[in-house]
Structure formats: C-alpha cells, structure tokens
C-alpha positions in Angstrom: -115.5 186.2 67.1 -118.6 184.5 65.7 -120.5 187.9 65.8 -117.6 189.5 63.9 -117.7 186.8 61.3 -121.5 187.2 61.0 -121.1 191.0 60.4 -118.3 190.4 57.8 -120.5 187.9 56.0 -123.5 190.2 55.9 -121.5 193.3 54.7 -118.7 191.7 52.7 -119.9 193.2 49.4 -120.1 196.7 51.0 -116.6 196.3 52.5 -115.2 195.1 49.1 -116.8 198.1 47.3 -115.4 200.5 49.8 -112.0 199.0 49.4 -112.2 199.4 45.6 -113.5 202.9 45.8 -110.7 203.7 48.2 -108.2 202.4 45.7 -109.7 204.5 42.9 -109.4 207.6 45.1 -105.6 207.1 45.4 -104.6 210.3 43.6 -106.9 212.3 45.9 -105.3 210.7 49.0 -101.9 211.6 47.6 -103.1 215.2 47.2 -104.5 215.7 50.7 -101.9 213.7 52.6 -98.6 214.7 50.9 -97.4 211.1 51.4 -95.2 209.5 48.7 -97.4 208.3 45.9 -95.7 204.9 45.9 -96.6 204.2 49.6 -100.2 205.4 49.2 -100.7 203.2 46.2 -99.3 200.2 48.0 -101.4 200.7 51.1 -104.6 201.2 49.1 -103.9 198.2 46.8 -103.3 196.1 49.9 -106.6 197.2 51.5 -108.3 196.4 48.2 -107.0 192.9 48.1 -107.8 192.3 51.8 -111.4 193.7 51.4 -112.1 191.7 48.2 -110.7 188.4 49.7 -113.7 188.5 52.1 -115.9 187.4 49.2 -114.5 183.9 49.3 -116.7 181.5 51.3 -115.6 177.9 50.9 -112.1 176.7 51.8 -110.9 176.2 48.2 -111.9 179.7 47.1 -110.3 181.2 50.2 -107.1 179.3 49.7 -106.9 180.4 46.0 -107.6 184.1 46.8 -105.1 184.1 49.7 -102.4 182.5 47.6 -102.8 184.7 44.6 -103.4 187.7 46.8 -100.2 187.1 48.7 -98.1 186.9 45.5 -99.8 190.0 44.2 -99.0 191.9 47.3 -95.5 190.6 47.2 -95.2 191.9 43.6 -96.5 195.3 44.7 -94.0 195.6 47.5 -91.2 194.4 45.3 -92.1 197.0 42.7 -91.9 199.7 45.4 -88.3 198.8 46.2 -87.3 198.0 42.6 -88.8 200.8 40.6 -88.3 200.3 36.9 -87.9 196.5 36.9 -89.7 195.1 33.9 -89.7 191.6 35.3 -91.4 192.7 38.5 -93.9 194.8 36.5 -94.8 191.8 34.4 -95.1 189.7 37.5 -97.4 192.3 39.1 -99.6 192.6 36.0 -100.1 188.8 35.6 -100.8 188.2 39.3 -103.2 191.1 39.4 -105.1 189.9 36.4 -105.4 186.4 37.8 -106.5 187.8 41.2 -109.3 190.0 40.0 -110.4 187.4 37.5 -110.7 185.0 40.4 -112.7 187.6 42.4 -115.1 187.9 39.4 -115.7 184.2 39.2 -116.4 184.0 42.9 -118.7 186.9 42.7 -120.7 185.6 39.8 -121.1 182.1 41.4 -122.4 183.8 44.6 -124.8 186.1 42.7 -126.3 183.1 40.9 -127.3 181.6 44.2 -129.3 184.6 45.3 -133.0 184.0 44.6 -134.5 187.3 46.0 -133.6 190.9 45.9 -131.4 191.9 48.8 -128.6 194.3 49.7 -126.0 191.7 48.5 -127.8 191.3 45.2 -127.8 195.1 44.7 -124.2 195.6 45.7 -122.8 192.5 43.9 -123.3 193.8 40.3 -121.8 197.2 41.3 -118.8 195.4 42.7 -118.5 193.3 39.5 -118.5 196.5 37.4 -115.7 197.9 39.5 -113.7 194.7 39.1 -114.3 194.9 35.3 -112.8 198.4 35.3 -109.7 197.3 37.2 -109.1 194.3 34.9 -109.4 196.6 32.0 -106.7 198.9 33.6 -104.4 195.9 34.0 -104.9 195.0 30.3 -104.3 198.6 29.1 -101.1 198.8 31.2 -100.0 195.5 29.8 -100.5 196.7 26.2 -98.5 199.9 27.0 -95.7 197.7 28.4 -95.6 195.7 25.2 -95.6 198.8 23.0 -95.1 202.2 24.6 -96.6 203.9 21.6 -100.0 202.2 22.1 -101.6 205.3 23.6 -101.5 209.1 23.4 -101.2 209.8 27.1 -101.6 213.1 29.1 -98.4 214.7 30.4 -97.3 213.4 33.7 -99.3 210.2 33.4 -98.8 207.3 35.8 -100.0 203.7 36.0 -103.3 205.0 37.4 -104.0 206.6 34.1 -104.8 203.2 32.6 -107.4 202.4 35.2 -108.9 205.8 34.6 -109.0 205.1 30.9 -110.5 201.7 31.5 -113.5 203.1 33.4 -113.9 205.9 30.8 -114.0 203.1 28.2 -116.6 200.8 29.9 -118.9 203.8 30.6 -118.3 205.1 27.0 -117.7 208.6 28.2 -114.8 209.3 25.9 -113.2 212.5 27.0 -110.4 212.1 24.5 -107.6 213.0 26.9 -106.2 209.4 26.4 -106.4 207.9 22.9 -105.5 204.4 21.8 -103.3 204.6 18.7 -102.3 201.1 17.7 -104.7 198.3 16.5 -104.2 196.1 19.7 -105.0 199.1 22.0 -108.0 200.1 19.9 -109.3 196.5 19.8 -109.1 196.1 23.6 -110.8 199.5 24.0 -113.6 198.4 21.6 -114.1 195.2 23.6 -114.3 197.1 26.9 -116.8 199.4 25.4 -119.0 196.5 24.3 -118.7 194.6 27.5 -119.5 197.7 29.6 -122.8 198.3 27.7 -123.9 194.6 27.7 -123.0 194.3 31.3 -125.3 197.1 32.3 -128.1 195.7 30.1 -127.8 192.2 31.5 -127.7 193.4 35.1 -130.8 195.5 34.6 -132.6 192.6 32.9 -131.7 190.2 35.8 -132.6 192.7 38.4 -136.1 193.4 36.8 -136.6 189.6 36.4 -135.9 188.9 40.1 -138.0 191.9 41.2 -141.0 190.5 39.2 -140.5 187.0 40.6 -140.3 188.4 44.1 -143.5 190.4 43.7 -145.4 187.5 42.1 -144.8 185.3 45.1 
C-alpha cells in the first residue's frame, strides 16, 4: 500500500492530466463506443474528479475536495436521471465551479513550493491551463442558462460545446463557429482571452526563472 501511495504521489499530476484529457475526448469516446452520451459523460466526469482529487495532500484539502467532489458527482448522476431539471443543472454548475476552483488553489499552492525544475513543475502549469478551460466552460454554460440567446451556437450543440468554446477562447484561436452575442457573454469571453494570454506569459517567465536559478547553483 505504501508503494502504491508513493507512485500516486509521484505521478499525481500526470494522472490528473490524463483524467482531464479523457474528459475532453468524451465526444470521441461516444463516437467509437456507441454508448449513450449521457453515460459516457458521467463516467468521464467521474474519472476526472477522482483523478484530480489526488492533488490534495493535507487532510483539510483532501476533506474539502472529497466533500465538494461527492456533491458534484451526486449532481451529475441526478442530472442523468432528471434530464431537463433547471434546479439540478444550477446545482451541478455551482458545485463544479467550486470544485475546480478548489483544485486550482491546491495546485497553485503546491507549485509555489517547488524550488527546482521537475516533472511535477512541468506538468503542473499544463494541468492549471486545463482547469482554467473547464472553469470557463462552466461559466459559459451558466451564462447560456441565464439567457439562452447569449451565444450563436452550432446546430446540434450540447453542454460540451461550451467547454470547447472556452478552450478556443483562452487559446485565442477564434474559429467563429460559436459566437457570443450579448454583452455578458462577450465580457466573459474577453476576460478568458486575456487570462489565457497572461497565463502563458507568466508560466514561461516562471519556468525560465527557475531554470536560470537551477543552472546558477
């Protein structure tokens, strides 16, 4: 058991990244498996939460992630059996935002403690970027819930489309297939664009700084 815990501690960032990427590939899984989209989404979201919960190290952080993660999973499973319920949708969005915000805080606090360049230092910022995209997806889906005319969406869109648009926004690719139409939607899109660019600049700056410090020792 101690060996397993050691392996998990050494590769927790990699496990978390793989769980996030697995979630982002949900439409591809649906395509190749033919399983109901709802079930595939629930399974992948569950794996994402479990994988990300490994980031917590102290008892307080673990307790918080487990509690919020449990309520988030409960919301997802309830949404599966109560499709179309606005109350459950709001519950899922709020709990998801709190959960991934918590993951971001834990991740930042751990990265600040790393003094030298390592695998965790390299994978950590990448994981943070993925969490940023997911939080943006939650925000965009919330805006659409408040006002269904907030976006011009592609035909046959799903909740996944908002996560797709979030990553398109923070990378400033801008394909134009999804367009924010209202002022609130445009403002959040603008903020995500700015955060995405500054995030990359800050990460590169910190990485170069630590690399120089490591070489100078």
